[in-house]
C-alpha positions, -999 to +999 in steps of 0.1 A: +153-652-223+189-651-213+220-665-214+250-665-186+281-676-191+298-679-159+339-683-159+343-707-125+373-715-108+378-745-086+363-773-111+389-800-107+365-831-113+338-844-131+316-843-100+320-810-101+306-808-130+274-829-120+272-807-089+268-772-102+246-786-133+221-800-109+223-767-084+218-746-111+189-770-128+170-769-099+165-733-096+135-717-108+132-701-143+165-720-156+160-736-188+192-753-196+228-757-181+258-770-196+290-772-176+319-770-198+346-784-176+376-782-192+371-745-204+360-735-166+328-724-179+291-730-169+265-720-196+228-714-184+197-707-201+171-686-181+141-664-180+149-631-167+118-624-153+119-655-128+160-653-118+189-631-127+227-641-136+236-630-104+216-652-083+232-681-104+267-667-097+256-669-061+243-704-058+275-713-076+296-696-053+276-712-024+286-742-034+322-736-030+335-726-063+347-691-076+328-675-100+352-655-117+335-636-144+295-631-156+284-622-192+248-622-201+233-626-237+201-623-247+186-653-266+160-653-292+124-665-279 
């Protein structure tokens, strides 16, 4: 299990939070998504054997937001 931390530009309202959370939660292999609207960050726990952090960033970019940085951390199982 890994955690992707995405720094996202362009989140301007609570609707942005819901849009990103819904889109990432629907991805196969994503277990949990937290959007920190005020901090401009998205945290997503995912199974790296199913999906990768770059794919998560691509999903967010395709929604019209700008992923400025991606950090991946190992999570304990």
